[in-house]
C-alpha positions as CSV (number, residue, x, y, z in Angstrom):
1,M,16.4,71.8,-20.2
2,K,19.3,72.9,-22.3
3,K,18.7,70.2,-24.9
4,I,15.0,71.3,-25.1
5,I,16.0,74.9,-25.8
6,Q,18.5,73.7,-28.4
7,R,15.8,71.6,-30.1
8,I,13.4,74.6,-30.1
9,A,16.1,76.9,-31.5
10,K,16.9,74.3,-34.3
11,F,13.1,74.1,-35.0
12,A,12.9,77.8,-35.2
13,K,15.9,78.0,-37.5
14,D,14.6,75.2,-39.8
15,K,11.2,76.8,-39.9
16,T,12.7,80.2,-40.8
17,N,14.9,78.7,-43.5
18,K,11.9,76.8,-45.1
19,K,9.9,80.0,-45.2
20,T,12.8,82.0,-46.7
21,K,13.5,79.3,-49.3
22,K,9.8,79.2,-50.3
23,K,9.7,83.0,-50.5
24,D,12.9,83.1,-52.5
25,K,11.5,80.5,-55.0
26,K,8.3,82.4,-55.4
27,E,10.2,85.7,-55.9
28,K,12.5,84.0,-58.4
29,K,9.6,82.9,-60.4
30,V,8.1,86.4,-60.4
31,V,11.5,87.9,-61.4
32,E,11.8,85.4,-64.3
33,E,8.3,86.3,-65.6
34,T,9.1,90.0,-65.3
35,T,12.4,89.7,-67.0
36,E,10.8,88.1,-70.0
37,E,8.5,91.1,-70.4
38,T,11.0,93.8,-69.4
39,P,14.6,92.5,-69.7
40,N,16.2,95.7,-68.4
41,E,14.4,95.7,-65.1
42,Q,16.2,94.3,-62.0
43,P,14.7,93.0,-58.8
44,E,14.7,95.5,-56.0
45,S,16.4,93.3,-53.4
46,D,18.3,90.0,-53.4
47,N,18.1,89.7,-49.6
48,P,14.5,89.6,-48.5
49,E,13.9,90.2,-44.7
50,K,13.5,87.1,-42.6
51,P,10.1,86.7,-40.9
52,P,10.2,87.3,-37.1
53,V,10.4,84.3,-34.8
54,D,7.3,83.8,-32.6
55,V,8.9,83.4,-29.2
56,R,5.7,82.7,-27.4
57,A,4.9,79.8,-29.8
58,L,8.4,78.4,-29.2
59,L,8.0,78.6,-25.5
60,S,4.6,76.9,-25.8
61,G,6.3,74.1,-27.7
62,M,8.9,73.9,-25.0
63,A,6.2,73.7,-22.3
64,E,4.5,70.8,-24.1
65,E,7.8,68.9,-24.1
66,M,8.8,69.5,-20.5
67,E,7.7,66.7,-18.1
68,S,9.8,67.6,-15.1
69,R,9.2,70.7,-13.1
70,T,12.7,70.7,-11.6
71,M,15.5,73.0,-12.7
72,L,19.1,73.4,-11.6
73,L,21.4,76.4,-11.2
74,Q,24.8,74.9,-11.1
75,G,28.0,76.9,-11.4
76,E,28.3,80.5,-12.5
77,L,25.1,82.6,-13.0
78,S,25.8,83.7,-16.5
79,E,23.6,85.2,-19.2
80,E,23.2,81.9,-20.9
81,K,22.4,80.0,-17.7
82,S,19.9,82.8,-16.7
83,A,18.2,82.5,-20.0
84,E,17.9,78.8,-19.7
85,I,16.2,79.0,-16.2
86,L,14.1,82.1,-17.1
87,S,12.7,80.2,-20.2
88,G,11.9,77.3,-17.9
89,F,9.9,79.4,-15.5
90,L,7.9,81.1,-18.3
91,A,7.2,77.7,-19.9
92,L,6.1,76.0,-16.7
93,A,4.2,78.9,-15.0
94,E,2.8,80.8,-17.9
95,L,2.2,78.7,-21.0
96,K,1.2,75.2,-19.7
97,P,-2.6,74.8,-19.5
98,K,-3.9,75.9,-16.1
99,R,-5.7,73.6,-13.7
100,T,-9.5,74.3,-13.6
101,E,-11.9,74.0,-10.7
102,L,-9.4,74.9,-8.1
103,K,-10.2,74.3,-4.4
104,K,-9.6,77.1,-1.9
105,G,-5.9,77.7,-1.4
106,E,-4.9,75.7,-4.5
107,M,-2.8,77.4,-7.3
108,A,-3.1,77.2,-11.0
109,Y,0.1,75.2,-11.5
110,D,2.0,72.5,-9.7
111,P,5.1,73.6,-7.7
112,I,8.4,74.3,-9.5
113,T,11.7,73.2,-7.8
114,L,14.9,75.1,-8.3
115,Y,18.1,73.5,-7.0
116,I,20.9,76.0,-6.4
117,S,24.6,75.4,-6.1
118,T,26.6,78.4,-7.2
119,Y,29.4,80.8,-6.2
120,G,27.4,83.6,-7.8
121,G,27.7,85.6,-11.0
122,S,26.1,88.6,-12.7
123,A,24.0,90.9,-10.5
124,D,21.9,91.9,-13.5
125,E,21.0,88.2,-14.2
126,M,20.3,87.7,-10.5
127,F,17.7,90.6,-10.5
128,G,16.2,89.2,-13.8
129,L,15.6,85.8,-12.2
130,F,14.4,87.4,-8.9
131,D,11.8,89.4,-10.8
132,I,10.5,86.4,-12.9
133,M,10.4,84.2,-9.7
134,T,8.4,86.9,-7.9
135,H,5.9,87.0,-10.9
136,C,5.6,83.2,-11.1
137,K,4.9,82.8,-7.4
138,K,1.5,84.3,-8.1
139,S,0.5,81.2,-10.0
140,C,2.6,78.4,-8.4
141,V,4.7,77.5,-5.4
142,I,8.5,77.8,-6.1
143,E,10.5,75.5,-4.0
144,T,14.2,76.4,-3.7
145,V,16.9,74.0,-2.4
146,G,20.4,75.1,-1.6
147,V,23.1,72.4,-1.8
148,G,26.9,72.5,-1.6
149,K,27.4,76.3,-1.9
150,V,25.0,79.2,-2.2
151,M,27.0,82.4,-2.5
152,S,26.7,86.0,-3.7
153,A,23.9,86.2,-6.3
154,G,22.7,82.7,-5.3
155,T,21.6,83.8,-1.8
156,L,18.9,86.1,-3.1
157,L,17.6,83.4,-5.4
158,L,17.5,80.9,-2.5
159,A,15.5,83.4,-0.4
160,A,13.2,84.3,-3.3
161,G,11.4,80.9,-3.2
162,T,8.0,80.7,-1.7
163,K,8.2,81.1,2.1
164,G,7.8,77.7,3.8
165,H,9.2,75.9,0.8
166,R,12.9,77.0,0.9
167,K,15.3,74.3,1.9
168,I,19.0,74.0,2.5
169,S,21.3,71.0,2.9
170,R,23.0,70.7,6.3
171,N,26.5,71.2,5.0
172,C,25.7,73.9,2.5
173,R,27.9,77.0,2.7
174,V,26.2,80.3,2.4
175,M,27.9,83.6,1.7
176,I,26.7,87.2,1.3
177,H,28.7,90.3,0.5
178,N,28.5,93.8,-1.0
179,V,27.9,94.2,-4.7
180,A,31.3,94.0,-6.4
181,A,32.1,96.0,-9.6
182,G,34.9,98.0,-11.2
183,T,35.1,101.0,-13.5
184,F,37.6,103.2,-15.4
185,G,37.5,106.1,-17.7
186,T,36.9,109.8,-17.4
187,L,36.1,111.2,-13.9
188,P,32.4,112.1,-14.8
189,N,31.9,108.6,-16.2
190,M,33.4,107.0,-13.1
191,V,31.2,109.1,-10.8
192,N,28.1,108.0,-12.9
193,E,29.1,104.3,-12.7
194,I,29.7,104.5,-8.9
195,E,26.2,106.0,-8.5
196,A,24.7,103.2,-10.5
197,I,26.6,100.6,-8.4
198,Q,25.3,102.2,-5.2
199,K,21.7,102.0,-6.6
200,M,22.2,98.3,-7.4
201,Q,23.5,97.8,-3.8
202,D,20.4,99.5,-2.4
203,D,18.1,97.4,-4.7
204,Y,19.9,94.2,-3.4
205,I,19.4,95.2,0.2
206,N,15.7,96.0,-0.4
207,A,15.2,92.6,-2.2
208,M,16.9,90.7,0.6
209,V,14.9,92.4,3.3
210,S,11.7,91.6,1.5
211,C,12.5,87.9,1.4
212,T,14.2,87.3,4.7
213,S,13.8,88.0,8.4
214,L,16.8,90.4,8.2
215,S,16.0,94.1,8.9
216,K,17.6,96.7,6.7
217,R,19.7,97.8,9.7
218,K,21.0,94.3,10.4
219,L,21.8,93.5,6.8
220,K,23.7,96.8,6.4
221,S,25.6,96.1,9.6
222,L,26.7,92.7,8.2
223,L,27.6,94.2,4.8
224,N,29.5,97.1,6.4
225,E,32.1,94.6,7.7
226,R,33.4,94.8,4.1
227,V,34.3,91.1,4.0
228,N,32.5,88.0,2.8
229,I,30.0,86.9,5.4
230,Y,29.8,83.1,5.6
231,L,26.8,81.4,7.2
232,T,26.0,77.9,8.3
233,A,22.8,76.2,7.3
234,E,21.4,76.9,10.8
235,E,22.3,80.6,10.5
236,A,20.8,80.8,7.1
237,V,17.5,79.5,8.6
238,D,17.8,82.0,11.5
239,Y,18.2,84.9,9.1
240,G,15.2,83.7,7.0
241,L,17.2,82.8,3.8
242,A,15.8,79.3,4.1
243,D,13.0,77.6,6.1
244,T,14.2,74.1,6.8
245,I,17.4,72.0,6.8
246,I,17.4,68.7,4.9
């Protein structure tokens, strides 16, 4: 996936450079002709604006190149890793040609499988992937598979798969905890940041409740222990974070 994105980025850069060179050559010719007639006049700008990159066209090209419908979240959930997976979801569940003549119960696209093995990462990136997964589930099944460790931000993504298609390996460790953050500065700014963190905590609880069999009361009770809550694969299934153990 990463190699595909790099190739597309290189393609976009080369395409942009070619357009810019062609435009520069054309403007240079115009300037030379103008200079011959009015030697004292100067061109208005030596740095013409670069044409915008057509992101949809690039993702369409990415969709055409992708043969596998399997992705992997391995390691920290960073902005770069999130962008890689998000691009994959959009390419596979938005821009590939849809199946026609669907039978009752069939979806427009084949299933997408997301393997998850992470200690967690950015809460903002977690919500970004959660939202795009929720959107993509309208057109295809998303199978999530937890292996090794599924912790912090990873737990919501495991639970965000299509119900009935969420799997976890027998020895996978699962951990949930409160949203963690820090702030400093003036008192009004710190109060404002704490309110934002509390809002994020509430959003996390609501998202987890929507995907699992946990009630809001039960989840808050677990989180109020103020420690990392470790779950076995069996407990993860009991709480509705996953459906089957593999």
